[in-house]
N, C-alpha and C positions, 0 to 999 in steps of 0.2 A: 414449637418449630415445625415448618411444614416438611412433609417427606419429599425426597428426591424422587422425579417422576422422569422415566426414561423416554423422553420425547425424540423422535428422531425422522428420517426421509428415507424414501426407497432408494435401494442400488447403493453407491459408494464403496468404499474398500477399507481396511484395516491394516496399514503399513506399522511395522513397529515404531513406537513413539519416540524412544531414546531420550526420554525427557529426565530421567531420573539422576543425571548428574548435575543439572542445574535448576531443577524444580525447587529446591529448598536452599539455594544460594541466595543470600541476600545481595541486594543491589548495591554495587560497589562504583565509586566514580574513578573515572580516568581522568589522568592530568592532560593539560594542553599539550598539543604537540607543538613543535617549533614553527610549523607552517600548516594553515588550514588551506584548503581546496574547496571553495563553497560554489556549487554550480548554480546557474540561473534557472534551471528547469527542474526543479525538485518536487514537481507536482504535475497533475495533468492539466493541459491547457497551456496557453503562450507562456514562454518564459518571461522571467521578471526582467526589468530594465534597469541597469546600473544607475546608481545615485552617486557613486563615489569615483575618484579617478587615481591613478598611479601615484604612490607617494603620501596620499592622504592618510591621517592618523584616523582611526575608528575605536570607540568603546564597545564594550560588550553589551549587547541589547539594541544597539543602534541601526535602524534601518540602512542598509547598503544597496538594496535594489528594490523597486517599486513594482506592484502589479500590473501588467499590460492588460487591461480590460477586466469584465467580469470573470471570466474562468480564468483566473491567474491568482499568484499569491506574493506577496512581498518576501524579502529575504533580510535577515538582520545578522550583525557580527557576532560570531560565536565567542569571540573572545576579543580583548584589547590589543591592539597592535597597529601595524601599518600595511597598508595596500602595496603589495609588491607589484602587482600587475593584474591586468585583465585579458586573459587568454584561453584557448581552447586546452581542454585537458581531458583524459580519458576518465569516462564515468560507467556505471553500470549499464547505461543503455547502450554500451557497445559501439560508442561513437566518441568523437572529440566534442565536447559541449563547452560553451562559454562558462568560464569559472573566475571568480574574484579570489586571487591570492593573497592571503594576510600572513605577515611575519608576525607570531605572536610575540609580546613582550615578555621578557624573561620574569618580571616582577607582576605579570598579569595574575589577577585573582579571580575566584569564581563569582564574585559578587557583580550583579547585573546593575551597569551604571546608568543606562537609559530606561526610562519609566514613562508610560502613558498615564493619562490623569484620568483613567477610568473609576466609574463608582457604581459598581454592578447593582446596588441595592436600588439605585435612583434611575436605572437604565431601561427604556421600553425595548420592546421588540426588535426594532430597527437600528438602535443604538448598540444593543447586545451584538446583533449580527456585523455591525461594522467594527467593533471591535475586535470580532473573531477574526475577521478580514485583516484587520491592521497588524494583529500579532503574527500572521503568516502560519496560521494552523491549517494543516492537511491531515487526511486520514493516515494515522501511524500504523494501520494494520498492514500495510504494503501497497494500496494502490495509489494513495496520496493524493486523492480528490480534494479540491479546496474546501475546507469544513463550512466555510460561509455561505458557498453555494450550496451544499447539502441541507443547510439549515434554513435556507431562504425558501419557505413553503408557499406557492403562489395561492392567491384567493380561491381560484377555480380547481385546485387540487388540494383541499384541507387535509391535513394529517391527524389521525386519532390516536395512533401508537408510534412510541420511540422503541425500537428494538436496539438493545446495547450488547454488541458482539463480545463476548469473554471466551469464545470457544477455543482458540488457539489450537487449531486442529493440525497445524503443519507439525511433522516430526522434528525433534531437537529443540525447537522454540519454547522458552518459558517466560519471556519478559513479561508478557500480558499478566501472567499467572502471579509474578512477583508484583506487579503493581497492584494487582487486586488485593494481594494480602498484606502489602506494606502502605499502600495509599488509598484505603477504603473512604477515608474522609473527602479526599480530592476527587476521587470518582464520583461519589454520590453528589457532590456540590456541582461536578460538572453536568451530570444528569439533569439535575435542576435547571441548569442553565439552558441546557439543550430542550428541556420540556417549554420553558419559556419563550424561546426563539423560535420553536415550530408550532407553537399552540396545540401540541398533542396533550391529551388528558392522562395518559399513562405511559409507564416505560415498563420494559421486561428486559432483565437481563439474563442472556442464556448463557450458560457456563457448562462445558463438557464434565461428564461425571468422573473424570480422572483428575479433577481439582476440588476434592470434598472440602478441604480447608476453606478455600475461597467462597465457595458456595454457603457454608455454614456460617462463615463469618458476615457475609453480606446479606443473608437473610436475616441473621440477629439485628444487623445494624439498620434493617428497614422493616422490621415487625411492626413498627408504629407509622409507616408511611404507606398508605393504601395505594397512593399513586405510582408505587415503584414496586414490582414484583420481581423476584429472584428464581429462575426456573433452572433445574438440571437437564440436560439433554445427553443423548447416548455418545459415547466417545466413537466417533468415525470420521473418515475424510470423505468428502470436504464439508463436514460440518458448519465450519465457519463461513461458507460463503453466503452471502446476504439472502439469495434466493432460497438455499436450502434450510437456513436457520429461521426464516418466516414460516417456511413449509412446516417445519418441525415443532417450533413455539406456538402456531396460531392457526395451521392447517389451511393457509391462503396460499394461493399460486400466482406468481407475479406473470402476467401475459406475456407471451413470446414477443421478444423485441421491445419489451417495457422496462421501466424501473419501479422499485418498491413504492415510490410516490403514487403510482397508478392505482394502487390499492390501499391507499392512505397510510402508508408506513415509511419511516425515516429510518435508516440504520447507521450506527456508529459504533466504531471500536472502543473497548474499554481503555486503551491507552491514550485515544484522541481525547475522551471526555475526561480522564484523570488529569492530563495536562491542561485541559480547558479550565476544570476546576483549580488547579494550582496557579496558574499564570494571570486569570483575569483579575483577582483580588489583589494582585500584587503589582499589576500595571505591567507586565513583563511580556516579551515576544518570544517565539520560540527558538532557542538557540541550542538545545540539547536534546537527547531522546535516549531511552533505555534500550539496548539491544541484548540479545544473547550470543555469546561467543562460546563455541562448543566444537565437538568432533574429535576424532581419533588422533589429531594432530596438536590438540591444544593441551598445555600442560596445567593451566589454571582456568578451566571452563568455569563459567559463571555468567552473570546479568550485570552488564556494566553501563553507567550512565555516562554518554559519550559526546561530546561536542560535535556538532553537525560540521562536515569538512574535514574531519579526522581521517586521514588515509588508513587505508586497512593494514598496510604495512606497519604502522606504528600502534595499531590496535593489537596485531599479531605479535609484535616484541612484548607488548605489556601483558598480554596473556600467557606468553611462554610459548611461543611456536618458534622451533629452530630448524623446520625442514627446509631443504632447497627446493623442493617441488611439490606440487600438490594441486588439489581442486579447492578453490575458494568459491562459495556461494553466499550472495547476499540476499539472506531472507532464508525460507526454509527450502528443503530439498524437491519439494514437489513444483514450486511455481518460481522460487527464487533464481535470478540470472547468475551464470558461472562467469567470474571474472579472473583475469590473469595479471593485469598491472597493478602492484602493490601501491601505486599511487592513486588508485580509485578511492574516493571518498565516502564516508558514512554520509547518508542523505536523510531526509524527513521519511522517505518510504522504506529505510533499510530497518527491519526487524530483526536482524541477526546475522552473523558472519560465521557459516559453517565450513569448517576446515576438514578435508580429508587429506591424509597423508599418503605418501607414495603407496604404500602397500594397499591401502583401500582403493586407491584408483586403480591399481593394477587389477584388483579383483573384478572390477567393472568392465565385462568384455564388451568391445565395440562391435562385434560380429551380430549381424541381424539374418533372421531366416525368413523364408515365405509364409505368409498368413495361412493357417492351419483351419480357419473358420470355425473356431471352437466357441465363439460367441461370448468370452469373457469380458471382452471390452465393452460389449453391448450391455450386459448385465451389470457392469461398473459403472456405466455413465450416469451421473446423477441427472442430467438433462435430459436422459431417456432418447439419446441420439443413437445412431450407427456408426460407431467410430471405424469400424472395419471398411464399410462402404466409402466413407469419407477419405480413409486412407489410401483405397484404391483408385479413387478419383483423383485424389492429389498427386499420386505417383505418375498418373497419365496427363497431369497438368490440365484436367477438367474443373478449373476453380469456378467458372461461373455456375455451372451445373450444382456444385457442392453449396455454393450460395443459395440458387433458386430451388432446388428439389430438396436438400439434405439439411437444411437449415444450420449452416455452418456458423452463422452469426450468434446462434444461441449458445456455442461453446465458450466458455469462459477460461479455458485453458487450464483446467485443474491438474491435469496429467494422470487422472485415474486410469485411462485406457492404456497410457504407456507403461505404467507401473505393473498391471496386471497382464501384460501381453506375454505370453510364453516365447513368441518369436523374437520378442526385443525390439519390434518396430518402433520408431520413434515418431509415433502418431502425432502427439501434440505439437512437435516441432514441424512435423509436414503442414498441420493446419495453421501454425503462425505463418509459415511462408505463403500460404494460399491466402489467408486474411491481409498480409501485407501487399501481395500483388493486387488484391482487389481493390484495396485503398489507393495504391497507385494510379490504378486505372481510373478511379473516380477522380483522382486529383488531377489527372490529366484532361479529363471531361471538362472540369469545372474552369481549368485555365488555359482550356484550347483557345487560340486565336480565331476570331469569328472569320467566316470564308469571305475571300476577296469577291467585292461585287463586281460581276461581268458588266461591261459596256451595254448599254441599250443598243438595240438594232432596229432598224424600220428598214424594210425591203432588203436586208441584205448588209445594209450599210450603216456604219456606226454614226450615231445621231450627235451632233456637233453643236457646242453652244453657238447661238447666232454671234 
């Protein structure tokens, strides 16, 4: 058996991981809620386009919305029932989003009733990628990038390595850990599919060393597979960022403004590939996912297999939350969005539901102080930026300067600077505002109406048609 090697990257932080309550909790299945709220934009890219109408009956696994272009993903019915409506509903994106509402039949079972005629062993590379698209698979680590796009490697940028992200560096979350321990066969099958799809010759599964059971198990299962390596990396946040993980495992640097494929690497989350390995042989689409439900306000913390579209209020009742107020975070506390509406659904990108009760919320003082120029944020930033300077520019509204001179686009909003700041300045929130302003400006330029053509003049007089 290979020894653990503590590979890491420079900078970063070490927040308390809070994983003990759920890291050894087996995955349990939640029942269907009475009603599902299924958003059409559960992925990066264009929202899906509905294929169903109000009053239509749907069965579990049936496509209910098609992908709208290449950078999009279809959506499937998470349960058998009837379409109640298609209308905007609150989601984790902090706005009303078009959703398909499904009233679930009381007699609905967990059986998937809609199947695709896939035959993985006979599929070539393109057929495999098409199947990934049809199943609606996206990155389950939180980014929700359509998986078929990531696996579509262009000929002019060949991939030599598939990096499989098993770090799960966000505090509180343990769903990926449990998937690696409970579904290793599905994970390794998904890794082999991804190798075929990308054309990469080898795969490296990187796992933080606070998950020794997962490391040992996967090293044992891959001992006779030279194309798949399992490597331990140091437990540090944000080790799970794809650029940081590539740097830790391979010593390679993704160029500024670039993507891993620029250096011949494709990165996928372990939960994504385990789902690929489970669904493809069965001809099934993505209708559910594993999430961690935990926090001081939860009576029965653990890892749950949840139908997509399940409102968080239903999840909270099943997990034993009885509080009247609190802070609900979809994902981890560092990068996950806070939500307040209990109708907000679990989506493909929801890796967890973190609940902080009233007492925990009150302990978080909202007061901030002036920057004391301590430099802790500079030492923490994994992208080697200057968050203090970016924060001062953001407070002054100098967003263009942030982008042009201080590389704002390289910030992937990990939140390390905000967490380490003794003045409690919400730096990452300021950066998000700046990025949104810059995106809005760019959008206005692209959609600006062309200037009105001035009438031609000759000798000071308008030239008229004869």
